[in-house]
Structure formats: C-alpha cells, structure tokens
MMTF fields as JSON, N, C-alpha, C and O atoms, coordinates in Angstrom:
{
  "mmtfVersion": "1.0.0",
  "mmtfProducer": "UNKNOWN",
  "numBonds": 419,
  "numAtoms": 420,
  "numGroups": 105,
  "numChains": 1,
  "numModels": 1,
  "chainsPerModel": [1],
  "groupsPerChain": [105],
  "chainIdList": ["A"],
  "bondAtomList": [4, 2, 8, 6, 12, 10, 16, 14, 20, 18, 24, 22, 28, 26, 32, 30, 36, 34, 40, 38, 44, 42, 48, 46, 52, 50, 56, 54, 60, 58, 64, 62, 68, 66, 72, 70, 76, 74, 80, 78, 84, 82, 88, 86, 92, 90, 96, 94, 100, 98, 104, 102, 108, 106, 112, 110, 116, 114, 120, 118, 124, 122, 128, 126, 132, 130, 136, 134, 140, 138, 144, 142, 148, 146, 152, 150, 156, 154, 160, 158, 164, 162, 168, 166, 172, 170, 176, 174, 180, 178, 184, 182, 188, 186, 192, 190, 196, 194, 200, 198, 204, 202, 208, 206, 212, 210, 216, 214, 220, 218, 224, 222, 228, 226, 232, 230, 236, 234, 240, 238, 244, 242, 248, 246, 252, 250, 256, 254, 260, 258, 264, 262, 268, 266, 272, 270, 276, 274, 280, 278, 284, 282, 288, 286, 292, 290, 296, 294, 300, 298, 304, 302, 308, 306, 312, 310, 316, 314, 320, 318, 324, 322, 328, 326, 332, 330, 336, 334, 340, 338, 344, 342, 348, 346, 352, 350, 356, 354, 360, 358, 364, 362, 368, 366, 372, 370, 376, 374, 380, 378, 384, 382, 388, 386, 392, 390, 396, 394, 400, 398, 404, 402, 408, 406, 412, 410, 416, 414],
  "bondOrderList": [1, 1, 1, 1, 1, 1, 1, 1, 1, 1, 1, 1, 1, 1, 1, 1, 1, 1, 1, 1, 1, 1, 1, 1, 1, 1, 1, 1, 1, 1, 1, 1, 1, 1, 1, 1, 1, 1, 1, 1, 1, 1, 1, 1, 1, 1, 1, 1, 1, 1, 1, 1, 1, 1, 1, 1, 1, 1, 1, 1, 1, 1, 1, 1, 1, 1, 1, 1, 1, 1, 1, 1, 1, 1, 1, 1, 1, 1, 1, 1, 1, 1, 1, 1, 1, 1, 1, 1, 1, 1, 1, 1, 1, 1, 1, 1, 1, 1, 1, 1, 1, 1, 1, 1],
  "groupList": [{"groupName": "MET", "atomNameList": ["N", "CA", "C", "O"], "elementList": ["N", "C", "C", "O"], "formalChargeList": [0, 0, 0, 0], "bondAtomList": [1, 0, 2, 1, 3, 2], "bondOrderList": [1, 1, 2], "singleLetterCode": "M", "chemCompType": "L-PEPTIDE LINKING"}, {"groupName": "ILE", "atomNameList": ["N", "CA", "C", "O"], "elementList": ["N", "C", "C", "O"], "formalChargeList": [0, 0, 0, 0], "bondAtomList": [1, 0, 2, 1, 3, 2], "bondOrderList": [1, 1, 2], "singleLetterCode": "I", "chemCompType": "L-PEPTIDE LINKING"}, {"groupName": "ARG", "atomNameList": ["N", "CA", "C", "O"], "elementList": ["N", "C", "C", "O"], "formalChargeList": [0, 0, 0, 0], "bondAtomList": [1, 0, 2, 1, 3, 2], "bondOrderList": [1, 1, 2], "singleLetterCode": "R", "chemCompType": "L-PEPTIDE LINKING"}, {"groupName": "GLU", "atomNameList": ["N", "CA", "C", "O"], "elementList": ["N", "C", "C", "O"], "formalChargeList": [0, 0, 0, 0], "bondAtomList": [1, 0, 2, 1, 3, 2], "bondOrderList": [1, 1, 2], "singleLetterCode": "E", "chemCompType": "L-PEPTIDE LINKING"}, {"groupName": "LYS", "atomNameList": ["N", "CA", "C", "O"], "elementList": ["N", "C", "C", "O"], "formalChargeList": [0, 0, 0, 0], "bondAtomList": [1, 0, 2, 1, 3, 2], "bondOrderList": [1, 1, 2], "singleLetterCode": "K", "chemCompType": "L-PEPTIDE LINKING"}, {"groupName": "PHE", "atomNameList": ["N", "CA", "C", "O"], "elementList": ["N", "C", "C", "O"], "formalChargeList": [0, 0, 0, 0], "bondAtomList": [1, 0, 2, 1, 3, 2], "bondOrderList": [1, 1, 2], "singleLetterCode": "F", "chemCompType": "L-PEPTIDE LINKING"}, {"groupName": "ASP", "atomNameList": ["N", "CA", "C", "O"], "elementList": ["N", "C", "C", "O"], "formalChargeList": [0, 0, 0, 0], "bondAtomList": [1, 0, 2, 1, 3, 2], "bondOrderList": [1, 1, 2], "singleLetterCode": "D", "chemCompType": "L-PEPTIDE LINKING"}, {"groupName": "PRO", "atomNameList": ["N", "CA", "C", "O"], "elementList": ["N", "C", "C", "O"], "formalChargeList": [0, 0, 0, 0], "bondAtomList": [1, 0, 2, 1, 3, 2], "bondOrderList": [1, 1, 2], "singleLetterCode": "P", "chemCompType": "L-PEPTIDE LINKING"}, {"groupName": "THR", "atomNameList": ["N", "CA", "C", "O"], "elementList": ["N", "C", "C", "O"], "formalChargeList": [0, 0, 0, 0], "bondAtomList": [1, 0, 2, 1, 3, 2], "bondOrderList": [1, 1, 2], "singleLetterCode": "T", "chemCompType": "L-PEPTIDE LINKING"}, {"groupName": "GLY", "atomNameList": ["N", "CA", "C", "O"], "elementList": ["N", "C", "C", "O"], "formalChargeList": [0, 0, 0, 0], "bondAtomList": [1, 0, 2, 1, 3, 2], "bondOrderList": [1, 1, 2], "singleLetterCode": "G", "chemCompType": "PEPTIDE LINKING"}, {"groupName": "LEU", "atomNameList": ["N", "CA", "C", "O"], "elementList": ["N", "C", "C", "O"], "formalChargeList": [0, 0, 0, 0], "bondAtomList": [1, 0, 2, 1, 3, 2], "bondOrderList": [1, 1, 2], "singleLetterCode": "L", "chemCompType": "L-PEPTIDE LINKING"}, {"groupName": "SER", "atomNameList": ["N", "CA", "C", "O"], "elementList": ["N", "C", "C", "O"], "formalChargeList": [0, 0, 0, 0], "bondAtomList": [1, 0, 2, 1, 3, 2], "bondOrderList": [1, 1, 2], "singleLetterCode": "S", "chemCompType": "L-PEPTIDE LINKING"}, {"groupName": "TYR", "atomNameList": ["N", "CA", "C", "O"], "elementList": ["N", "C", "C", "O"], "formalChargeList": [0, 0, 0, 0], "bondAtomList": [1, 0, 2, 1, 3, 2], "bondOrderList": [1, 1, 2], "singleLetterCode": "Y", "chemCompType": "L-PEPTIDE LINKING"}, {"groupName": "ASN", "atomNameList": ["N", "CA", "C", "O"], "elementList": ["N", "C", "C", "O"], "formalChargeList": [0, 0, 0, 0], "bondAtomList": [1, 0, 2, 1, 3, 2], "bondOrderList": [1, 1, 2], "singleLetterCode": "N", "chemCompType": "L-PEPTIDE LINKING"}, {"groupName": "CYS", "atomNameList": ["N", "CA", "C", "O"], "elementList": ["N", "C", "C", "O"], "formalChargeList": [0, 0, 0, 0], "bondAtomList": [1, 0, 2, 1, 3, 2], "bondOrderList": [1, 1, 2], "singleLetterCode": "C", "chemCompType": "L-PEPTIDE LINKING"}, {"groupName": "VAL", "atomNameList": ["N", "CA", "C", "O"], "elementList": ["N", "C", "C", "O"], "formalChargeList": [0, 0, 0, 0], "bondAtomList": [1, 0, 2, 1, 3, 2], "bondOrderList": [1, 1, 2], "singleLetterCode": "V", "chemCompType": "L-PEPTIDE LINKING"}, {"groupName": "GLN", "atomNameList": ["N", "CA", "C", "O"], "elementList": ["N", "C", "C", "O"], "formalChargeList": [0, 0, 0, 0], "bondAtomList": [1, 0, 2, 1, 3, 2], "bondOrderList": [1, 1, 2], "singleLetterCode": "Q", "chemCompType": "L-PEPTIDE LINKING"}, {"groupName": "HIS", "atomNameList": ["N", "CA", "C", "O"], "elementList": ["N", "C", "C", "O"], "formalChargeList": [0, 0, 0, 0], "bondAtomList": [1, 0, 2, 1, 3, 2], "bondOrderList": [1, 1, 2], "singleLetterCode": "H", "chemCompType": "L-PEPTIDE LINKING"}, {"groupName": "ALA", "atomNameList": ["N", "CA", "C", "O"], "elementList": ["N", "C", "C", "O"], "formalChargeList": [0, 0, 0, 0], "bondAtomList": [1, 0, 2, 1, 3, 2], "bondOrderList": [1, 1, 2], "singleLetterCode": "A", "chemCompType": "L-PEPTIDE LINKING"}],
  "groupTypeList": [0, 1, 2, 3, 4, 4, 5, 6, 7, 3, 8, 9, 3, 3, 1, 3, 3, 3, 3, 7, 3, 10, 3, 3, 9, 3, 4, 4, 11, 5, 3, 9, 12, 1, 4, 6, 7, 13, 1, 5, 7, 11, 11, 14, 1, 15, 10, 4, 16, 11, 6, 6, 5, 10, 1, 13, 2, 15, 4, 4, 0, 4, 16, 4, 16, 15, 3, 9, 8, 17, 12, 13, 7, 0, 6, 0, 15, 2, 2, 10, 4, 8, 12, 2, 3, 10, 13, 3, 11, 16, 1, 18, 3, 7, 11, 15, 8, 6, 5, 5, 2, 9, 17, 13, 1],
  "groupIdList": [1, 2, 3, 4, 5, 6, 7, 8, 9, 10, 11, 12, 13, 14, 15, 16, 17, 18, 19, 20, 21, 22, 23, 24, 25, 26, 27, 28, 29, 30, 31, 32, 33, 34, 35, 36, 37, 38, 39, 40, 41, 42, 43, 44, 45, 46, 47, 48, 49, 50, 51, 52, 53, 54, 55, 56, 57, 58, 59, 60, 61, 62, 63, 64, 65, 66, 67, 68, 69, 70, 71, 72, 73, 74, 75, 76, 77, 78, 79, 80, 81, 82, 83, 84, 85, 86, 87, 88, 89, 90, 91, 92, 93, 94, 95, 96, 97, 98, 99, 100, 101, 102, 103, 104, 105],
  "secStructList": [7, 3, 3, 7, 7, 7, 7, 7, 6, 6, 6, 7, 7, 7, 7, 7, 7, 7, 7, 7, 7, 7, 7, 6, 6, 7, 7, 7, 7, 7, 6, 6, 3, 3, 7, 7, 6, 6, 6, 7, 7, 1, 7, 7, 7, 7, 7, 7, 7, 7, 2, 2, 2, 2, 2, 6, 6, 6, 6, 6, 1, 7, 2, 2, 2, 2, 6, 6, 1, 1, 7, 1, 2, 2, 2, 2, 2, 2, 2, 2, 2, 2, 2, 2, 2, 2, 2, 2, 7, 7, 1, 1, 1, 7, 7, 2, 2, 2, 2, 2, 2, 2, 6, 6, 7],
  "xCoordList": [1.062, 0.067, 0.723, 1.423, 0.683, 1.319, 0.039, -1.074, 0.87, 0.03, -0.429, 0.221, -1.471, -1.675, -1.173, -1.463, -0.205, 0.316, -0.508, -1.408, -0.006, -0.997, 0.183, 1.363, -0.424, 0.654, -0.01, -1.193, 0.565, 0.625, 0.212, 0.812, -1.159, -1.527, -1.073, -1.118, -0.459, 0.153, 1.724, 2.252, 2.411, 3.905, 4.132, 5.187, 3.06, 3.27, 3.968, 3.927, 4.549, 5.247, 4.692, 3.894, 5.204, 4.694, 4.367, 5.243, 3.334, 3.026, 3.276, 2.694, 4.09, 4.573, 3.743, 3.997, 2.768, 2.22, 2.423, 2.364, 2.707, 3.011, 1.74, 0.709, 1.788, 0.83, 0.568, 1.381, -0.802, -1.245, -0.895, -0.767, -0.782, -0.353, -1.778, -2.782, -1.612, -3.092, -3.206, -2.418, -4.321, -4.654, -5.085, -5.541, -4.826, -5.014, -6.25, -7.115, -6.363, -7.981, -8.346, -9.133, -7.491, -8.022, -7.191, -6.134, -8.011, -7.49, -6.975, -7.478, -6.047, -5.311, -6.237, -6.717, -6.362, -7.141, -6.408, -5.709, -6.575, -5.844, -6.643, -6.58, -7.253, -8.104, -6.77, -5.665, -6.975, -5.761, -4.966, -4.032, -4.745, -3.516, -4.175, -5.309, -3.276, -3.501, -3.102, -1.906, -4.136, -3.101, -2.704, -3.444, -1.426, -0.288, -0.702, -0.306, -1.315, -1.679, -0.233, -0.087, 0.925, 2.546, 3.079, 3.859, 2.886, 3.686, 3.209, 3.962, 1.262, 0.669, 0.367, -0.317, 0.821, 0.632, -0.899, -1.787, -1.098, -2.252, -2.665, -3.806, -1.525, -1.847, -0.606, 0.418, -1.106, -0.162, -0.504, -1.562, 0.989, 0.781, 1.188, 1.934, 0.807, 1.081, 0.882, -0.125, 2.378, 2.696, 2.408, 3.056, 1.804, 1.51, 1.963, 1.708, 2.606, 3.007, 2.938, 3.003, 2.801, 3.004, 4.308, 5.294, 4.439, 5.866, 6.588, 7.639, 5.817, 6.421, 7.158, 8.306, 6.462, 6.915, 8.13, 8.911, 8.357, 9.389, 10.651, 11.607, 10.346, 11.168, 11.873, 13.058, 11.425, 11.732, 12.408, 13.092, 12.134, 12.625, 13.971, 14.743, 14.199, 15.782, 16.262, 17.215, 15.947, 16.698, 17.055, 18.054, 16.501, 17.104, 17.996, 17.938, 18.733, 19.388, 20.825, 21.233, 21.623, 23.177, 23.742, 23.345, 24.472, 25.693, 25.843, 25.52, 26.515, 27.39, 26.481, 26.973, 25.397, 24.248, 23.716, 23.601, 23.475, 23.057, 24.144, 23.758, 25.625, 26.815, 26.53, 26.217, 26.606, 26.668, 25.543, 25.581, 24.416, 23.149, 22.351, 22.705, 21.086, 20.309, 19.293, 18.232, 19.679, 18.645, 19.18, 19.791, 18.706, 19.176, 17.389, 16.461, 17.315, 15.977, 15.793, 14.641, 16.893, 16.517, 16.056, 15.166, 17.099, 16.501, 14.934, 14.023, 14.908, 13.683, 12.657, 11.635, 12.459, 11.416, 11.166, 10.034, 12.191, 11.846, 11.639, 11.225, 12.186, 12.061, 10.013, 9.168, 9.867, 8.51, 7.538, 6.538, 7.609, 7.297, 6.79, 5.695, 8.233, 7.86, 6.969, 6.016, 6.838, 6.355, 5.171, 4.473, 4.437, 3.072, 2.547, 1.484, 3.363, 2.922, 2.568, 1.423, 3.579, 3.561, 1.973, 0.97, 2.213, 1.44, -0.019, -0.973, -0.115, -1.316, -2.168, -3.111, -1.755, -2.241, -3.633, -4.023, -4.294, -5.762, -5.472, -6.391, -4.196, -4.202, -3.697, -3.034, -4.036, -4.188, -3.555, -4.298, -2.18, -1.729, -2.644, -3.029, -2.771, -3.588, -2.166, -1.197, -2.269, -1.433, -1.253, -2.222, 0.029, 0.164, -0.904, -1.374, -1.256, -2.261, -3.717, -4.307, -4.184, -5.111, -5.46, -6.549, -4.266, -4.134, -4.415, -5.209, -3.769, -4.063, -5.361, -6.088, -5.885, -7.363, -8.912, -10.039, -8.24, -8.663, -8.809, -9.828, -7.566, -7.739, -8.02, -7.553, -8.981, -9.315, -8.197, -8.355, -7.018, -5.963, -5.585, -4.829],
  "yCoordList": [-1.202, 0.191, 1.231, 1.563, 1.978, 3.596, 4.663, 4.653, 5.675, 6.74, 7.371, 7.261, 8.033, 8.999, 10.048, 10.659, 10.411, 11.923, 13.123, 13.144, 14.223, 15.452, 16.195, 15.845, 17.409, 18.695, 19.857, 19.811, 20.678, 22.114, 22.739, 22.641, 23.471, 23.791, 24.875, 25.158, 25.95, 26.666, 26.819, 27.596, 25.835, 25.654, 24.203, 23.912, 23.564, 22.382, 21.048, 19.859, 21.619, 20.721, 19.656, 19.991, 18.303, 17.088, 17.574, 17.594, 17.84, 17.871, 16.607, 15.643, 16.439, 15.567, 15.616, 16.533, 14.777, 14.3, 13.206, 12.04, 13.606, 12.697, 11.582, 11.856, 10.887, 9.554, 10.219, 10.324, 10.626, 10.661, 9.794, 8.582, 10.151, 8.969, 8.408, 9.016, 7.084, 6.563, 6.159, 5.599, 6.631, 5.988, 4.548, 3.821, 4.349, 2.72, 2.681, 3.533, 1.351, 0.876, 1.095, 0.429, 2.403, 3.303, 2.148, 1.591, 1.987, 1.354, 2.184, 3.302, 1.834, 2.536, 2.665, 1.676, 3.987, 4.027, 4.199, 5.189, 2.976, 3.21, 4.129, 4.17, 4.718, 5.863, 6.379, 6.329, 6.764, 7.844, 6.654, 7.085, 5.403, 5.008, 3.865, 3.388, 3.699, 3.075, 1.732, 1.492, 0.511, -0.424, -1.074, -1.843, -0.635, -1.27, -2.284, -3.21, -2.808, -4.546, -4.94, -6.117, -3.932, -4.331, -4.896, -5.773, -4.636, -4.884, -5.595, -6.305, -5.634, -6.018, -7.61, -8.043, -8.68, -9.915, -10.346, -9.846, -11.133, -12.03, -13.241, -13.667, -13.674, -14.452, -14.264, -13.861, -14.874, -15.089, -16.281, -16.767, -16.599, -17.654, -17.204, -16.233, -17.757, -17.485, -18.77, -19.467, -19.093, -19.97, -20.198, -19.399, -20.822, -20.358, -21.868, -23.015, -21.528, -22.284, -22.088, -20.914, -23.098, -22.533, -22.052, -22.571, -21.13, -20.672, -22.025, -22.341, -22.893, -24.079, -24.746, -25.091, -25.035, -26.035, -25.473, -26.264, -24.042, -23.282, -23.193, -23.112, -23.242, -22.766, -24.113, -24.055, -25.326, -26.654, -27.375, -28.361, -26.656, -26.628, -26.567, -27.282, -25.542, -24.481, -25.283, -25.99, -25.414, -26.211, -27.875, -28.32, -28.641, -29.752, -29.398, -30.149, -28.116, -27.948, -28.382, -27.947, -28.934, -28.802, -27.637, -26.58, -27.574, -26.465, -25.61, -24.429, -26.54, -26.148, -25.294, -24.408, -25.546, -25.16, -23.625, -22.585, -23.768, -22.531, -21.718, -20.665, -21.76, -20.845, -19.635, -19.742, -18.68, -17.282, -16.594, -15.421, -17.335, -16.861, -16.71, -16.997, -16.147, -15.759, -16.917, -16.723, -18.21, -19.282, -19.92, -20.935, -18.945, -19.657, -19.652, -19.145, -20.269, -19.954, -19.005, -18.582, -18.297, -16.752, -15.567, -14.75, -15.707, -14.643, -15.174, -14.395, -16.351, -17.075, -16.849, -16.82, -16.681, -16.122, -14.694, -14.25, -14.034, -12.499, -11.657, -10.557, -12.889, -12.526, -12.841, -12.054, -14.196, -14.395, -13.418, -13.086, -13.07, -11.697, -10.607, -10.137, -10.375, -9.246, -9.775, -8.996, -10.349, -10.911, -10.888, -10.198, -11.758, -12.016, -10.199, -9.748, -9.591, -8.009, -7.489, -7.228, -7.385, -6.86, -7.413, -6.756, -8.667, -9.213, -9.741, -9.829, -9.966, -10.479, -9.187, -9.47, -8.201, -6.834, -6.804, -7.026, -6.416, -5.765, -3.993, -3.174, -3.685, -2.527, -1.493, -1.906, -0.624, 0.257, -0.359, -1.125, -0.246, -0.647, -2.437, -3.257, -2.593, -4.334, -4.676, -3.954, -6.211, -7.104, -7.435, -7.377, -7.788, -8.259, -9.155, -9.113, -9.761, -10.952, -10.492, -10.809, -9.436, -8.635, -7.476, -7.243, -6.966, -5.987, -7.335, -7.171, -8.156, -9.039, -9.147, -8.614, -9.858, -10.323, -9.003, -9.186, -7.866, -6.973, -6.506, -5.926, -6.822, -6.675, -7.998, -8.177, -9.112, -10.329, -11.023, -11.817, -11.024, -12.267, -13.007, -13.978],
  "zCoordList": [-0.066, 0.162, 0.065, 1.022, -1.032, -0.632, -0.685, -1.211, 0.224, 0.407, -0.716, -1.756, -0.686, -2.199, -1.831, -0.802, -2.814, -2.271, -2.67, -3.509, -1.854, -2.135, -2.708, -2.703, -3.258, -3.681, -3.095, -2.757, -2.992, -2.472, -4.008, -5.079, -3.633, -5.342, -5.564, -6.761, -4.658, -5.441, -5.691, -6.487, -4.769, -5.217, -6.273, -6.836, -6.331, -6.763, -5.896, -6.21, -4.826, -4.307, -3.225, -2.35, -3.373, -2.481, -0.788, 0.077, -0.624, 1.103, 1.648, 1.15, 2.641, 3.598, 4.804, 5.585, 5.115, 6.034, 6.89, 6.498, 8.268, 9.653, 9.738, 9.123, 10.163, 10.702, 12.206, 13.125, 12.163, 13.869, 15.162, 14.989, 16.04, 17.458, 17.209, 16.836, 17.514, 17.804, 19.567, 20.329, 19.719, 21.304, 21.339, 20.456, 22.548, 22.747, 22.383, 22.586, 21.66, 21.152, 19.788, 19.115, 19.355, 17.954, 17.095, 17.393, 15.961, 14.836, 13.818, 13.7, 13.048, 12.039, 10.523, 9.97, 10.03, 8.948, 7.858, 7.642, 6.924, 5.417, 4.56, 3.331, 5.175, 3.929, 3.258, 3.798, 2.295, 1.207, 1.036, 0.359, 1.23, 0.65, -0.715, -0.754, -1.526, -2.86, -2.944, -2.779, -3.243, -3.15, -4.624, -5.237, -5.075, -5.805, -6.456, -5.749, -7.463, -7.653, -8.344, -8.675, -8.595, -8.827, -8.04, -8.412, -6.546, -5.437, -4.613, -3.948, -4.322, -3.731, -3.619, -4.546, -2.498, -2.631, -2.817, -2.126, -3.621, -3.7, -2.717, -2.535, -2.156, -0.747, -0.401, -0.951, 1.266, 2.328, 3.254, 3.653, 3.464, 4.501, 5.921, 6.043, 6.81, 8.469, 8.677, 8.551, 9.137, 10.481, 11.529, 12.205, 12.192, 13.668, 14.643, 14.275, 15.805, 16.771, 18.119, 18.481, 19.126, 20.492, 20.87, 20.346, 21.708, 22.401, 22.642, 22.085, 23.655, 24.008, 23.258, 23.541, 22.045, 21.027, 20.291, 19.763, 20.217, 20.118, 20.182, 19.41, 21.809, 22.766, 22.862, 22.532, 23.238, 23.055, 22.269, 22.544, 20.818, 19.517, 19.429, 18.791, 20.209, 20.073, 21.3, 20.972, 22.545, 23.332, 22.85, 23.415, 22.075, 21.483, 19.78, 18.807, 19.844, 19.174, 19.285, 20.362, 18.765, 19.041, 19.62, 19.13, 20.433, 20.503, 19.664, 19.535, 18.952, 17.428, 16.441, 15.742, 16.425, 15.677, 16.351, 15.702, 17.597, 18.644, 18.417, 17.91, 18.61, 18.968, 18.172, 16.987, 18.661, 17.913, 17.541, 17.17, 17.627, 16.85, 18.134, 19.278, 17.666, 18.798, 19.014, 19.607, 18.479, 19.152, 20.456, 20.79, 20.958, 22.739, 23.286, 22.657, 24.425, 25.227, 25.714, 25.814, 26.213, 26.638, 25.828, 26.067, 24.548, 23.539, 22.818, 22.538, 22.655, 22.26, 23.03, 22.344, 24.108, 25.058, 24.71, 24.512, 24.647, 24.819, 23.049, 22.684, 22.334, 20.704, 20.453, 20.025, 20.908, 21.011, 21.835, 21.198, 22.701, 23.311, 22.429, 22.121, 22.112, 21.293, 19.993, 20.012, 19.284, 18.331, 18.561, 17.818, 19.85, 20.108, 20.305, 19.878, 20.876, 21.207, 19.774, 19.405, 19.096, 17.723, 17.044, 16.764, 16.95, 15.858, 16.47, 15.697, 17.373, 18.186, 19.252, 19.991, 19.15, 20.144, 19.488, 18.342, 20.743, 19.833, 20.275, 20.271, 20.596, 20.565, 19.074, 18.123, 19.189, 17.843, 16.76, 16.146, 16.248, 15.33, 14.819, 15.653, 13.306, 13.179, 13.079, 12.843, 13.36, 12.918, 11.376, 10.619, 10.927, 9.626, 9.341, 8.204, 9.963, 9.728, 9.201, 8.169, 10.507, 10.281, 8.903, 8.378, 8.625, 7.674, 6.087, 5.16, 6.225, 4.902, 5.025, 4.187, 6.091, 6.242, 5.858, 5.399, 6.295, 5.954, 4.494, 4.12, 3.512, 2.294, 1.495, 0.37, 2.284, 1.387, 1.134, 0.206, 1.656, 1.019, 2.343, 2.313]
}
C-alpha cells in the first residue's frame, strides 16, 4: 500500500504528512492509501506454533548450531514476547495478519 500523494496547489510541491499517534484501542485507518497491484501480494501464508513448542525445539538444537546465533532459550522467550505483542495485540496497530485479512488476502 502506498499513500496517495498530495500537492500544494500554489507551489506544486508534495506535501509531507505525518501519521497521527493512535490512542489505545484506536485502529489505524488506511484511507488515502492506494493498493498498488504491482507490489501487493495475492496470497499470504501464516505459520503458527505455540511458544513452548518453539522454545523446546531450540533447546534440542546442538550447541554447535546455536553458537553465535540468537537461537537460545533466553533470546527466544524475549523475541517471541515481542512478536506476540506486535502481531497479536488488540491495541492500535493492526497485526500483519489482520491487515491482509482486511484486504481479503
């Protein structure tokens, strides 16, 4: 999605608009955005699994595989918490899944 451009009628210059801060529980409006069919996907795949399953999977990895990566139980807990907050939150911003659902994808 791209935002529809607005221009100053006197100068012809593009008007830069800042997105307003959303209040808790307020949904973002995509009014004024244009769906560009050249870059907008026609389908989306969402993979889901429980946090316990993912953390246990990391715990079973060999030390050599985990060494020097973010694949350790402590980082996984932190990263999964952040992921859940950003993608499953009911506050303000829609999740990526909700966004695509809202556009029938």
